[in-house]
N, CA, C and O of each residue as an XYZ file, in Angstrom:
828
protein
N      19.705     19.093     11.769
C      18.519     18.738     11.642
C      17.373     18.782     12.945
O      17.715     17.847     13.668
N      16.472     19.285     13.404
C      16.413     19.545     14.512
C      14.933     18.078     14.840
O      14.307     17.289     14.133
N      14.975     18.319     15.826
C      13.552     16.926     15.528
C      12.567     17.460     15.892
O      11.612     16.684     15.902
N      12.278     18.716     16.292
C      10.958     19.174     16.276
C      10.731     18.818     14.526
O       9.713     18.268     14.107
N      11.460     19.092     13.964
C      11.598     19.346     12.147
C      11.039     17.880     11.496
O      10.187     17.809     10.610
N      11.725     16.714     12.147
C      11.501     15.573     11.677
C       9.924     14.826     12.536
O       9.160     14.095     11.906
N       9.771     15.073     13.522
C       9.021     14.556     14.222
C       7.295     15.178     13.475
O       6.198     14.620     13.486
N       7.705     16.461     12.923
C       6.428     17.049     12.223
C       6.217     16.437     10.620
O       5.100     16.107     10.224
N       7.235     16.351      9.906
C       7.002     16.054      9.104
C       6.939     14.629      8.846
O       6.666     14.270      7.701
N       7.157     13.747      9.766
C       6.442     12.708      9.831
C       4.810     12.295     10.438
O       4.129     11.271     10.394
N       4.630     13.561     10.961
C       2.933     13.357     11.455
C       1.895     13.427     10.375
O       0.834     12.841     10.160
N       2.825     14.671      9.577
C       2.053     15.173      8.355
C       1.796     13.848      7.574
O       0.623     13.786      7.205
N       2.593     12.710      7.194
C       2.411     12.328      6.340
C       1.801     11.195      6.478
O       2.055     10.579      7.513
N       0.698     10.500      5.368
C      -0.229      9.349      5.727
C       1.001      8.087      4.932
O       1.528      8.259      3.833
N       1.213      6.907      5.816
C       1.800      5.817      5.726
C       1.304      4.961      4.899
O       0.094      4.756      4.996
N       2.205      4.098      3.686
C       1.706      3.593      2.572
C       2.456      2.118      2.937
O       2.805      1.596      3.995
N       2.538      1.614      1.144
C       3.387      0.512      1.459
C       4.623      1.435      0.682
O       4.703      2.481      0.037
N       5.756      0.069      1.305
C       7.042      1.094      1.174
C       7.312      0.429     -0.356
O       7.202     -0.774     -0.597
N       7.755      1.648     -1.515
C       8.107      1.462     -2.950
C       7.205      1.069     -3.349
O       7.245      0.055     -4.046
N       5.890      1.781     -3.038
C       4.558      1.645     -3.952
C       4.545      2.053     -5.166
O       4.172      1.514     -6.209
N       5.030      3.151     -4.913
C       5.255      3.784     -7.036
C       6.326      2.831     -7.914
O       7.022      3.137     -8.882
N       6.185      1.572     -7.208
C       7.412      0.897     -8.243
C       6.821     -0.477     -8.173
O       7.326     -1.589     -8.327
N       5.471     -0.033     -7.864
C       5.017     -1.962     -7.715
C       4.125     -1.891     -8.965
O       3.748     -0.741     -9.187
N       3.557     -3.078    -10.097
C       2.944     -3.429    -10.959
C       1.645     -3.395    -10.429
O       1.307     -4.411     -9.820
N       0.588     -2.201    -10.534
C      -0.794     -2.956     -9.725
C      -1.473     -3.155    -11.002
O      -1.198     -2.726    -12.122
N      -2.729     -4.143    -10.449
C      -3.250     -4.507    -11.161
C      -5.375     -5.086    -10.492
O      -5.554     -5.595     -9.386
N      -6.017     -4.934    -11.035
C      -7.591     -5.502    -10.570
C      -7.994     -6.404    -11.196
O      -7.656     -6.410    -12.380
N      -8.720     -7.341    -10.788
C      -9.316     -8.406    -11.206
C     -10.677     -7.916    -10.744
O     -10.983     -7.140     -9.839
N     -11.675     -8.839    -11.949
C     -13.274     -8.787    -11.381
C     -13.341    -11.071    -11.077
O     -12.682    -11.911    -11.690
N     -14.373    -11.298     -9.962
C     -14.288    -12.892    -10.208
C     -16.591    -12.441    -10.336
O     -17.350    -12.002     -9.473
N     -16.859    -12.870    -11.853
C     -17.805    -12.692    -12.475
C     -18.612    -13.870    -11.090
O     -18.039    -14.889    -10.706
N     -19.720    -13.497    -10.654
C     -21.052    -14.364    -10.799
C     -22.526    -13.880    -11.444
O     -23.101    -12.791    -11.450
N     -22.834    -15.077    -11.932
C     -23.819    -14.730    -12.882
C     -24.711    -16.206    -12.286
O     -24.043    -17.115    -11.792
N     -26.088    -16.322    -12.374
C     -26.882    -17.230    -12.700
C     -26.951    -18.340    -13.817
O     -26.984    -17.840    -14.941
N     -26.979    -19.641    -13.799
C     -27.135    -20.385    -14.461
C     -27.833    -21.673    -14.657
O     -27.268    -22.455    -13.893
N     -28.694    -22.241    -15.237
C     -29.405    -23.485    -14.732
C     -30.040    -23.364    -13.529
O     -30.422    -24.401    -12.986
N     -30.324    -21.809    -12.751
C     -30.916    -21.917    -11.350
C     -29.766    -22.340    -10.579
O     -30.119    -22.778     -9.484
N     -28.637    -22.359    -10.747
C     -27.797    -22.220    -10.139
C     -26.700    -20.965    -10.241
O     -26.726    -20.309    -11.282
N     -25.733    -20.601     -9.204
C     -25.085    -19.630     -9.012
C     -23.460    -20.205     -9.511
O     -22.888    -21.191     -9.048
N     -22.962    -19.308    -10.540
C     -21.981    -19.812    -10.956
C     -21.219    -19.019    -11.239
O     -21.750    -17.924    -11.427
N     -19.156    -19.051    -11.495
C     -18.452    -18.350    -11.435
C     -17.773    -18.289    -13.117
O     -17.422    -19.347    -13.638
N     -17.654    -17.123    -13.783
C     -17.373    -17.232    -14.490
C     -15.746    -16.731    -14.822
O     -15.347    -15.631    -14.438
N     -14.734    -17.837    -15.706
C     -13.339    -17.540    -15.740
C     -13.434    -17.320    -17.401
O     -14.406    -17.599    -18.103
N     -12.294    -16.807    -17.787
C     -11.537    -17.057    -18.728
C     -10.429    -17.970    -19.131
O      -9.901    -18.668    -18.265
N     -10.042    -18.024    -20.337
C      -8.678    -18.836    -20.649
C      -8.193    -17.970    -21.467
O      -8.968    -17.517    -22.309
N      -6.539    -17.414    -21.447
C      -6.075    -16.456    -22.500
C      -5.429    -16.716    -23.030
O      -4.629    -17.623    -22.799
N      -5.525    -15.567    -24.638
C      -5.469    -16.347    -25.863
C      -3.997    -16.788    -25.897
O      -2.965    -16.401    -25.348
N      -4.207    -17.408    -26.453
C      -2.619    -18.388    -26.635
C      -1.804    -17.795    -27.826
O      -1.117    -18.497    -28.569
N      -1.983    -15.979    -27.985
C      -1.167    -15.067    -28.502
C      -0.621    -14.317    -27.825
O       0.321    -13.666    -28.279
N      -1.063    -14.165    -26.462
C      -0.825    -13.560    -25.196
C       0.681    -13.489    -24.967
O       1.008    -14.631    -24.643
N       1.684    -12.755    -24.978
C       3.143    -12.941    -24.633
C       3.033    -13.463    -23.195
O       3.910    -14.274    -22.897
N       2.310    -13.223    -22.423
C       2.865    -13.814    -21.111
C       1.244    -14.640    -20.351
O       0.066    -14.296    -20.258
N       1.864    -15.565    -20.040
C       1.056    -16.726    -19.653
C      -0.320    -16.835    -20.568
O      -1.422    -16.480    -20.148
N      -0.049    -17.451    -22.049
C      -0.879    -17.539    -22.979
C      -1.568    -18.788    -22.451
O      -0.863    -19.536    -21.774
N      -2.815    -19.124    -22.651
C      -3.786    -20.456    -22.508
C      -4.029    -20.394    -21.012
O      -5.167    -20.716    -20.672
N      -3.405    -20.136    -20.300
C      -3.724    -19.678    -18.624
C      -5.422    -19.628    -18.213
O      -6.201    -19.119    -19.017
N      -5.883    -20.151    -17.006
C      -7.213    -19.340    -16.879
C      -6.825    -18.473    -15.612
O      -5.862    -18.426    -14.847
N      -8.238    -17.695    -15.779
C      -8.047    -16.059    -14.843
C      -9.277    -15.695    -15.157
O     -10.038    -15.843    -16.113
N      -9.290    -15.145    -14.051
C     -10.548    -13.788    -14.027
C     -10.031    -12.369    -15.056
O      -8.938    -11.858    -15.298
N     -11.356    -12.105    -15.451
C     -11.161    -10.688    -16.520
C     -10.467     -9.738    -15.063
O     -10.814     -9.544    -13.898
N      -9.258     -9.309    -15.998
C      -8.429     -7.909    -14.969
C      -7.561     -7.605    -15.824
O      -7.330     -8.034    -16.954
N      -7.042     -6.736    -15.118
C      -5.496     -5.988    -16.070
C      -4.938     -5.258    -15.196
O      -5.262     -5.436    -14.022
N      -4.207     -4.504    -15.444
C      -3.125     -3.751    -15.528
C      -3.899     -1.992    -14.796
O      -4.916     -1.670    -15.411
N      -3.509     -1.040    -13.707
C      -4.102     -0.447    -13.640
C      -3.680      0.930    -14.290
O      -2.674      1.491    -13.857
N      -4.404      1.484    -15.299
C      -3.588      2.392    -16.158
C      -3.695      3.615    -15.370
O      -4.625      3.727    -14.571
N      -2.537      4.859    -15.567
C      -2.529      6.228    -15.034
C      -4.090      6.797    -15.098
O      -4.669      7.356    -14.166
N      -4.694      6.491    -16.564
C      -6.356      7.186    -16.324
C      -7.132      6.543    -15.567
O      -8.190      7.126    -15.330
N      -6.989      5.524    -15.086
C      -8.407      5.268    -14.294
C      -8.585      5.489    -12.803
O      -7.825      5.234    -11.869
N      -9.393      5.853    -12.822
C      -9.742      6.451    -11.113
C      -9.873      5.941     -9.827
O     -10.085      6.534     -8.769
N      -9.670      4.400    -10.136
C      -9.303      3.983     -8.965
C      -8.926      2.056     -9.490
O      -9.173      1.628    -10.617
N      -8.397      1.325     -8.512
C      -8.606     -0.267     -8.770
C     -10.291     -0.751     -9.326
O     -10.468     -1.743    -10.033
N     -11.263      0.029     -8.917
C     -12.669     -0.616     -8.879
C     -12.885      0.088    -10.127
O     -13.982     -0.277    -10.551
N     -12.367      0.906    -10.895
C     -12.627      1.303    -12.136
C     -11.765      0.794    -13.293
O     -12.178      0.824    -14.453
N     -10.512      0.309    -12.941
C      -9.781     -0.857    -13.601
C     -10.461     -2.230    -13.809
O     -10.424     -2.814    -14.892
N     -11.072     -2.702    -12.733
C     -11.751     -3.999    -12.639
C     -13.153     -4.307    -13.694
O     -13.498     -5.330    -14.287
N     -13.772     -2.901    -13.617
C     -14.820     -2.878    -14.423
C     -14.311     -2.772    -16.130
O     -14.547     -3.477    -17.111
N     -13.741     -1.892    -15.976
C     -13.435     -1.356    -17.634
C     -12.455     -2.531    -17.991
O     -12.562     -2.593    -19.216
N     -11.704     -3.341    -17.665
C     -10.896     -4.310    -17.956
C     -12.058     -5.492    -18.314
O     -12.012     -5.884    -19.480
N     -13.231     -6.187    -17.339
C     -14.166     -7.085    -17.862
C     -14.731     -6.610    -18.824
O     -14.894     -7.364    -19.784
N     -15.231     -5.200    -18.917
C     -16.423     -4.847    -20.333
C     -15.601     -5.070    -21.717
O     -16.054     -5.496    -22.779
N     -14.066     -4.606    -21.375
C     -13.205     -4.993    -22.961
C     -13.095     -6.223    -23.282
O     -13.359     -6.702    -24.385
N     -12.652     -6.856    -22.221
C     -12.716     -8.600    -22.295
C     -13.872     -9.251    -22.718
O     -13.890     -9.921    -23.751
N     -14.878     -9.096    -21.963
C     -15.657     -9.590    -22.738
C     -16.730     -8.757    -23.308
O     -17.916     -9.084    -23.333
N     -16.348     -7.913    -23.660
C     -17.410     -7.011    -24.509
C     -18.842     -6.770    -24.369
O     -19.787     -6.850    -25.154
N     -18.734     -6.479    -23.251
C     -19.967     -6.350    -22.457
C     -20.115     -4.673    -22.173
O     -19.193     -3.859    -22.230
N     -21.760     -4.355    -21.802
C     -21.776     -2.632    -21.191
C     -21.608     -2.718    -19.517
O     -22.009     -3.447    -18.609
N     -21.062     -1.941    -19.618
C     -20.806     -1.608    -17.835
C     -21.694     -2.023    -16.740
O     -21.521     -2.586    -15.659
N     -23.369     -1.247    -17.810
C     -24.341     -1.559    -16.768
C     -24.409     -2.717    -16.433
O     -24.965     -3.110    -15.408
N     -23.645     -3.662    -17.557
C     -24.370     -5.225    -16.882
C     -23.366     -5.816    -15.617
O     -23.257     -7.004    -15.314
N     -22.999     -5.217    -15.276
C     -22.091     -5.584    -14.272
C     -22.542     -4.850    -12.954
O     -22.439     -3.631    -13.098
N     -22.959     -5.178    -11.845
C     -23.141     -4.956    -11.017
C     -23.141     -5.416     -9.109
O     -22.462     -6.393     -8.793
N     -23.740     -4.829     -8.247
C     -23.183     -5.305     -7.108
C     -21.878     -5.810     -6.951
O     -21.639     -6.976     -6.636
N     -20.615     -4.514     -7.272
C     -19.289     -5.057     -7.302
C     -18.709     -4.747     -5.743
O     -18.755     -3.651     -5.184
N     -18.276     -5.719     -5.311
C     -17.478     -5.576     -3.749
C     -16.176     -6.044     -3.466
O     -15.849     -7.164     -3.857
N     -15.101     -5.064     -2.606
C     -13.585     -5.142     -3.233
C     -13.470     -6.527     -2.147
O     -13.991     -6.412     -1.037
N     -12.854     -7.670     -2.476
C     -12.166     -8.316     -1.311
C     -11.016     -7.821     -0.748
O     -10.803     -6.613     -0.642
N     -10.094     -8.870     -0.298
C      -8.881     -8.482      0.309
C      -7.792     -8.628     -0.726
O      -7.614     -9.735     -1.233
N      -6.786     -7.227     -1.207
C      -5.639     -6.909     -2.112
C      -4.211     -7.612     -1.736
O      -3.724     -7.662     -0.607
N      -3.681     -8.115     -2.874
C      -2.580     -9.234     -2.427
C      -1.164     -7.798     -2.667
O      -1.345     -6.866     -3.451
N      -0.099     -7.922     -1.967
C       0.873     -7.388     -2.258
C       2.161     -8.034     -2.424
O       2.938     -8.333     -1.518
N       2.308     -8.216     -3.638
C       3.414     -9.781     -3.519
C       5.153     -9.081     -3.451
O       5.488     -7.938     -3.763
N       5.996    -10.156     -2.961
C       7.201     -9.384     -2.815
C       7.779     -9.548     -4.128
O       8.943     -9.173     -3.982
N       7.660     -9.805     -5.003
C       7.663    -10.036     -6.308
C       7.337     -8.419     -7.213
O       7.699     -8.091     -8.343
N       6.695     -7.814     -6.402
C       6.239     -6.573     -7.196
C       5.527     -6.189     -7.434
O       5.532     -5.124     -8.053
N       4.165     -7.000     -6.993
C       2.658     -6.809     -7.415
C       1.800     -6.105     -6.778
O       2.201     -5.585     -5.737
N       0.682     -5.923     -7.107
C      -0.265     -5.637     -5.995
C      -1.353     -5.587     -7.219
O      -1.258     -5.085     -8.339
N      -2.583     -6.402     -6.492
C      -3.791     -6.626     -6.886
C      -4.872     -6.903     -6.430
O      -5.187     -7.585     -5.455
N      -5.389     -6.416     -7.082
C      -7.086     -5.899     -6.486
C      -8.199     -6.423     -6.524
O      -9.125     -5.716     -6.923
N      -8.400     -7.428     -6.237
C      -9.787     -8.004     -6.514
C     -11.156     -7.821     -6.088
O     -11.493     -7.432     -4.969
N     -11.859     -8.098     -6.959
C     -13.410     -7.694     -6.720
C     -14.317     -8.713     -7.160
O     -14.145     -9.340     -8.205
N     -15.434     -8.915     -6.254
C     -16.567     -9.492     -6.970
C     -17.753     -8.855     -7.429
O     -18.280     -7.927     -6.816
N     -18.298     -9.452     -8.768
C     -19.418     -8.989     -9.521
C     -20.575     -9.634     -9.911
O     -20.522    -10.863     -9.865
N     -21.932     -8.970    -10.399
C     -22.523    -10.195    -10.628
C     -22.338     -9.516    -12.190
O     -21.992     -8.371    -12.479
N     -22.629    -10.436    -12.909
C     -23.161    -10.359    -14.455
C     -24.625    -10.225    -14.554
O     -25.280    -11.189    -14.156
N     -25.328     -9.076    -15.071
C     -26.728     -9.533    -15.197
C     -27.009     -9.624    -16.653
O     -28.138     -9.250    -16.970
N     -26.034    -10.145    -17.852
C     -26.813    -10.319    -19.220
C     -25.805    -10.731    -19.702
O     -25.294    -10.094    -20.623
N     -25.021    -12.304    -19.073
C     -24.085    -12.794    -19.790
C     -24.690    -13.402    -21.379
O     -23.846    -13.850    -22.154
N     -25.918    -13.393    -21.730
C     -25.929    -14.264    -23.372
C     -25.366    -13.202    -23.724
O     -25.092    -13.470    -24.893
N     -24.830    -11.717    -23.459
C     -24.319    -11.244    -24.395
C     -22.523    -10.828    -24.440
O     -21.848    -10.174    -25.235
N     -22.312    -11.316    -23.606
C     -20.954    -11.950    -23.726
C     -20.147    -12.210    -25.307
O     -20.483    -13.202    -25.954
N     -19.128    -11.304    -25.838
C     -18.757    -11.678    -27.312
C     -17.066    -11.530    -26.770
O     -16.445    -10.571    -27.228
N     -16.404    -12.390    -25.890
C     -14.941    -12.304    -25.654
C     -14.327    -11.876    -27.241
O     -14.587    -12.091    -28.424
N     -13.100    -10.944    -26.197
C     -12.205     -9.807    -27.291
C     -11.204    -10.960    -27.793
O     -10.432    -11.481    -26.988
N     -11.234    -11.341    -29.134
C     -10.238    -12.468    -29.610
C      -8.681    -12.588    -29.410
O      -7.903    -13.530    -29.557
N      -8.506    -11.159    -28.985
C      -6.804    -10.736    -28.758
C      -6.309    -11.009    -27.341
O      -5.103    -11.096    -27.108
N      -7.143    -11.131    -26.493
C      -6.861    -11.407    -25.242
C      -7.452    -13.060    -24.876
O      -6.709    -13.775    -24.204
N      -8.642    -13.547    -25.291
C      -9.534    -14.305    -24.575
C      -9.534    -15.258    -25.496
O      -9.547    -14.929    -26.682
N      -9.520    -16.630    -25.116
C      -9.486    -17.549    -26.026
C     -11.045    -18.354    -26.171
O     -11.724    -18.890    -27.047
N     -11.108    -18.044    -24.668
C     -12.609    -18.594    -24.570
C     -13.083    -18.634    -22.655
O     -12.246    -18.574    -21.754
N     -14.632    -18.748    -22.442
C     -14.474    -17.895    -21.316
C     -15.636    -19.498    -20.982
O     -16.326    -20.124    -21.787
N     -15.450    -19.691    -19.647
C     -16.513    -21.173    -19.175
C     -16.546    -20.833    -17.993
O     -15.768    -20.074    -17.415
N     -17.777    -21.577    -17.429
C     -18.358    -21.350    -15.861
C     -18.444    -22.275    -15.185
O     -18.706    -23.302    -15.811
N     -18.328    -22.394    -14.040
C     -18.274    -23.377    -13.143
C     -18.999    -23.012    -11.596
O     -18.611    -22.144    -10.814
N     -19.759    -23.625    -11.479
C     -20.724    -23.899    -10.621
C     -19.828    -23.530     -9.257
O     -18.766    -24.099     -8.999
N     -20.576    -22.226     -8.215
C     -20.055    -22.461     -7.092
C     -20.369    -23.510     -6.306
O     -19.218    -23.825     -6.005
N     -20.873    -24.088     -5.889
C     -20.834    -25.135     -5.329
C     -19.879    -26.043     -5.187
O     -19.712    -26.666     -4.138
N     -18.924    -26.243     -6.609
C     -18.296    -27.067     -6.724
C     -17.041    -27.007     -6.214
O     -16.319    -28.000     -6.130
N     -16.539    -25.272     -5.661
C     -15.626    -24.916     -5.113
C     -16.241    -24.745     -3.720
O     -15.384    -24.929     -2.855
N     -17.081    -24.541     -3.376
C     -17.345    -25.071     -1.528
C     -17.231    -25.814     -1.244
O     -17.073    -25.979     -0.035
N     -17.214    -27.078     -2.299
C     -17.610    -28.742     -1.758
C     -16.385    -29.599     -2.246
O     -16.447    -30.812     -2.448
N     -15.200    -28.776     -2.421
C     -14.028    -29.222     -3.322
C     -12.383    -28.486     -2.663
O     -11.756    -27.521     -3.099
N     -12.133    -29.221     -1.713
C     -10.708    -28.456     -1.132
C      -9.745    -28.407     -2.417
O      -9.638    -29.457     -3.051
N      -9.009    -27.236     -2.871
C      -7.953    -27.673     -4.251
C      -6.600    -28.566     -3.626
O      -6.283    -29.118     -2.572
N      -6.254    -28.422     -4.455
C      -4.741    -29.847     -4.113
C      -3.867    -28.558     -3.833
O      -4.372    -27.470     -4.109
N      -2.338    -28.617     -3.197
C      -1.647    -28.309     -2.389
C      -0.181    -28.543     -3.450
O      -0.059    -29.710     -3.823
N       0.599    -27.843     -3.811
C       1.620    -28.528     -3.624
C       3.117    -27.540     -4.370
O       3.158    -26.751     -5.314
N       3.839    -27.881     -3.738
C       4.948    -26.737     -3.670
C       6.154    -26.648     -4.277
O       6.707    -27.711     -4.561
N       6.926    -25.175     -4.658
C       7.314    -24.668     -5.476
C       8.465    -23.946     -4.352
O       8.031    -23.173     -3.497
N       9.924    -24.255     -4.428
C      11.026    -23.683     -3.701
C      11.799    -23.167     -4.974
O      12.302    -23.639     -5.994
N      11.585    -21.692     -4.242
C      12.136    -20.847     -4.691
C      14.327    -20.540     -4.090
O      14.544    -20.356     -2.892
N      14.837    -20.545     -4.513
C      16.300    -20.954     -4.800
C      16.801    -19.069     -4.424
O      15.894    -18.453     -4.984
N      17.583    -18.201     -3.899
C      18.268    -17.230     -4.054
C      19.823    -17.124     -5.040
O      20.929    -17.558     -4.718
N      19.512    -16.552     -6.034
C      20.609    -16.607     -7.131
C      21.344    -15.166     -7.058
O      20.823    -14.250     -7.694
N      22.464    -14.925     -6.358
C      22.634    -13.647     -6.353
C      24.014    -13.352     -7.951
O      24.864    -14.128     -8.389
N      23.635    -11.879     -8.399
C      24.570    -11.711     -9.259
C      26.408    -12.199     -8.874
O      27.072    -12.657     -7.944
N      26.566    -11.760    -10.192
C      28.524    -12.526    -10.175
C      29.176    -11.034     -9.240
O      30.250    -11.045     -8.639
N      28.315     -9.941     -9.308
C      28.851     -8.522     -8.383
C      28.509     -8.184     -7.286
O      28.643     -7.048     -6.830
N      27.774     -9.617     -6.436
C      27.357     -9.552     -5.184
C      28.554     -9.278     -4.161
O      29.499    -10.058     -4.049
N      28.407     -7.914     -3.311
C      29.537     -8.243     -2.476
C      29.405     -9.034     -1.222
O      28.832     -8.502     -0.270
N      29.901    -10.325     -1.106
C      29.700    -10.888     -0.454
C      30.654    -10.703      0.949
O      30.539    -11.303      2.018
N      31.667     -9.621      0.541
C      32.323    -10.090      1.238
C      31.919     -8.796      2.724
O      32.477     -8.693      3.816
N      30.999     -8.163      2.259
C      30.037     -7.386      3.222
C      29.092     -8.115      3.874
O      28.739     -7.473      4.863
N      28.543     -9.100      3.796
C      28.292     -9.745      4.790
C      28.722    -10.599      5.579
O      29.753    -11.260      5.455
N      27.811    -10.633      6.590
C      28.405    -12.266      7.527
C      28.102    -13.405      7.244
O      26.877    -13.522      7.295
N      28.818    -14.723      6.846
C      28.685    -15.540      6.344
C      29.301    -15.466      4.701
O      29.679    -16.464      4.088
N      29.307    -14.471      4.310
C      30.163    -14.382      2.810
C      29.232    -15.569      1.974
O      28.169    -16.003      2.417
N      29.779    -15.948      0.832
C      28.969    -16.715     -0.071
C      28.584    -18.202      0.975
O      28.030    -19.147      0.412
N      28.878    -18.294      2.301
C      27.802    -19.613      3.087
C      26.952    -18.991      3.359
O      26.388    -19.634      4.245
N      26.112    -17.589      3.102
C      24.950    -17.312      4.030
C      23.843    -17.759      3.353
O      23.571    -17.863      2.156
N      23.261    -18.002      4.376
C      21.833    -18.460      5.051
C      21.233    -17.839      4.315
O      21.424    -16.651      4.572
N      19.894    -18.103      2.641
C      19.293    -17.518      2.756
C      18.399    -18.044      2.797
O      17.599    -17.693      1.930
N      18.062    -18.837      3.464
C      16.552    -19.075      3.703
C      15.726    -19.803      2.684
O      14.769    -19.129      2.303
N      15.852    -21.283      2.000
C      15.061    -21.158      0.892
C      13.656    -21.032      1.293
O      13.179    -21.355      2.381
N      12.670    -20.207     -0.347
C      11.248    -20.082      0.222
C      11.162    -21.294     -0.641
O      11.781    -21.948     -1.481
N       9.582    -21.201      0.317
C       8.697    -22.323     -0.196
C       6.988    -21.517     -0.707
O       6.279    -20.910      0.095
N       6.673    -21.711     -2.076
C       5.444    -21.017     -2.415
C       4.397    -22.313     -2.270
O       4.667    -23.417     -2.743
N       3.271    -22.044     -1.609
C       2.114    -23.203     -2.170
C       1.724    -22.788     -3.541
O       1.707    -21.622     -3.934
N       1.491    -23.566     -4.056
C       0.769    -23.700     -5.341
C      -0.700    -24.522     -5.151
O      -0.932    -25.639     -4.688
N      -1.671    -23.387     -5.764
C      -2.815    -24.494     -5.596
C      -3.435    -24.579     -6.921
O      -3.264    -23.873     -7.915
N      -4.204    -25.608     -6.720
C      -4.853    -26.110     -8.015
C      -6.423    -27.004     -7.931
O      -6.716    -27.829     -7.065
N      -7.337    -26.535     -9.159
C      -8.461    -26.813     -8.666
C      -8.706    -27.736     -9.990
O      -8.348    -27.200    -11.039
N      -9.202    -28.899    -10.085
C      -9.457    -29.466    -11.508
C     -10.577    -29.698    -12.362
O     -10.754    -30.909    -12.494
N     -11.483    -28.938    -13.055
C     -12.938    -29.237    -13.702
C     -12.690    -29.350    -14.688
O     -11.959    -28.576    -15.306
N     -13.212    -30.332    -15.131
C     -13.623    -31.072    -16.568
C     -12.716    -30.784    -17.458
O     -13.109    -30.222    -18.481
N     -11.544    -31.031    -17.337
C     -10.368    -31.205    -17.810
C      -9.474    -29.528    -17.545
O      -8.488    -29.384    -18.268
N      -9.617    -29.011    -17.120
C      -9.107    -27.301    -16.945
C      -8.528    -27.132    -15.722
O      -9.264    -27.489    -14.802
N      -7.288    -26.640    -15.341
C      -6.502    -26.566    -14.317
C      -6.494    -24.963    -14.201
O      -5.880    -24.198    -14.946
N      -7.584    -24.499    -12.733
C      -7.659    -23.685    -12.019
C      -6.401    -23.138    -11.405
O      -6.318    -23.776    -10.355
N      -5.267    -22.234    -11.467
C      -4.205    -22.208    -10.318
C      -3.845    -20.830    -10.369
O      -4.386    -19.903    -10.970
N      -2.480    -20.862     -9.374
C      -2.422    -19.611     -9.541
C      -2.546    -18.530     -8.890
O      -2.964    -18.663     -7.740
N      -2.300    -17.412     -9.274
C      -3.053    -16.460     -8.602
C      -4.447    -16.249     -8.273
O      -5.092    -15.826     -7.313
N      -4.718    -16.807     -9.691
C      -6.160    -17.426     -9.767
C      -7.403    -17.952     -9.366
O      -8.600    -17.720     -9.538
N      -6.288    -19.173     -8.448
C      -6.950    -20.045     -7.407
C      -6.708    -19.869     -6.143
O      -7.325    -20.327     -5.181
N      -5.606    -19.056     -6.174
C      -5.723    -18.436     -4.427
C      -6.520    -17.255     -4.435
O      -6.506    -17.024     -3.226
N      -7.139    -16.428     -4.887
C      -8.011    -15.522     -4.676
C      -9.323    -15.886     -4.400
O     -10.031    -15.568     -3.444
N      -9.677    -16.950     -5.842
C     -10.932    -17.596     -5.557
C     -10.699    -18.623     -3.887
O     -11.571    -18.751     -3.027
N      -9.337    -19.198     -3.843
C      -9.733    -19.863     -2.305
C     -10.087    -18.712     -1.324
O     -10.810    -19.051     -0.387
N      -9.723    -17.469     -1.372
C     -10.008    -16.463     -0.522
C     -11.379    -16.330     -0.117
O     -11.884    -16.497      0.994
N     -12.203    -15.801     -1.880
C     -13.302    -15.746     -1.716
C     -14.372    -16.800     -0.818
O     -15.218    -16.512      0.030
N     -14.011    -17.949     -1.305
C     -14.789    -19.222     -1.041
C     -14.402    -19.084      0.794
O     -15.246    -18.926      1.677
N     -13.336    -19.166      0.932
C     -13.067    -19.055      2.229
C     -14.248    -18.102      3.143
O     -14.708    -18.500      4.214
N     -14.560    -17.019      2.612
C     -15.243    -15.970      3.162
C     -17.025    -16.284      3.619
O     -17.840    -16.368      4.537
N     -16.787    -16.362      2.101
C     -18.768    -17.093      2.518
C     -19.007    -18.342      2.658
O     -20.044    -18.783      2.163
N     -18.066    -19.266      3.403
C     -18.100    -20.526      3.753
C     -17.658    -20.265      5.021
O     -17.280    -21.339      5.489
N     -17.452    -19.001      6.156
C     -17.091    -18.506      7.060
C     -18.940    -18.314      7.951
O     -19.975    -17.919      7.414
N     -18.776    -18.674      9.103
C     -20.531    -18.699      9.851
C     -20.166    -17.943     10.089
O     -18.980    -17.779     10.375
N     -21.551    -16.626     10.073
C     -21.598    -15.302     10.435
C     -21.469    -14.851     11.971
O     -21.514    -13.658     12.270
């Protein structure tokens, strides 16, 4: 194989995320709305009938489907389906930084304004309830931070004989910081809290 062929082939391709096609991709919307003359964020409580994460608090959103035109399209579609509102009720949609997880997930967060929150009719199969929290609460409250240690457990057929150190190989136990916000008896944590903290940090910064 010629060097020129390799260089030409590489120069023509657009770099992306390795194994991008294997990642589970989803998009979410952080809904902003006016309530009692104050800016609020809207959250969902996942239905207790859901197979994954029942009862957890999250933002509207879901998996990017093949027919979706873009992550933005997914975020709006999922929000309209879960909240039972018209697409025209969602305005000023702006992307935030997306998350690439080594657990095989990519999440595209957006913020958007709900212009007719009184029209919300949650989809019962997915949403147990919705509630709002004043944005001021998050601007004034630092999240609690707790550590989760993740241990590596190779399977029984793992070829230890091929790596230096064998079964004594130092896998470097990984730590994950989980963030928690507690508001009126509800716990907002996990990726929802991480994305929320990112959003709050952006608007808290001075221009």
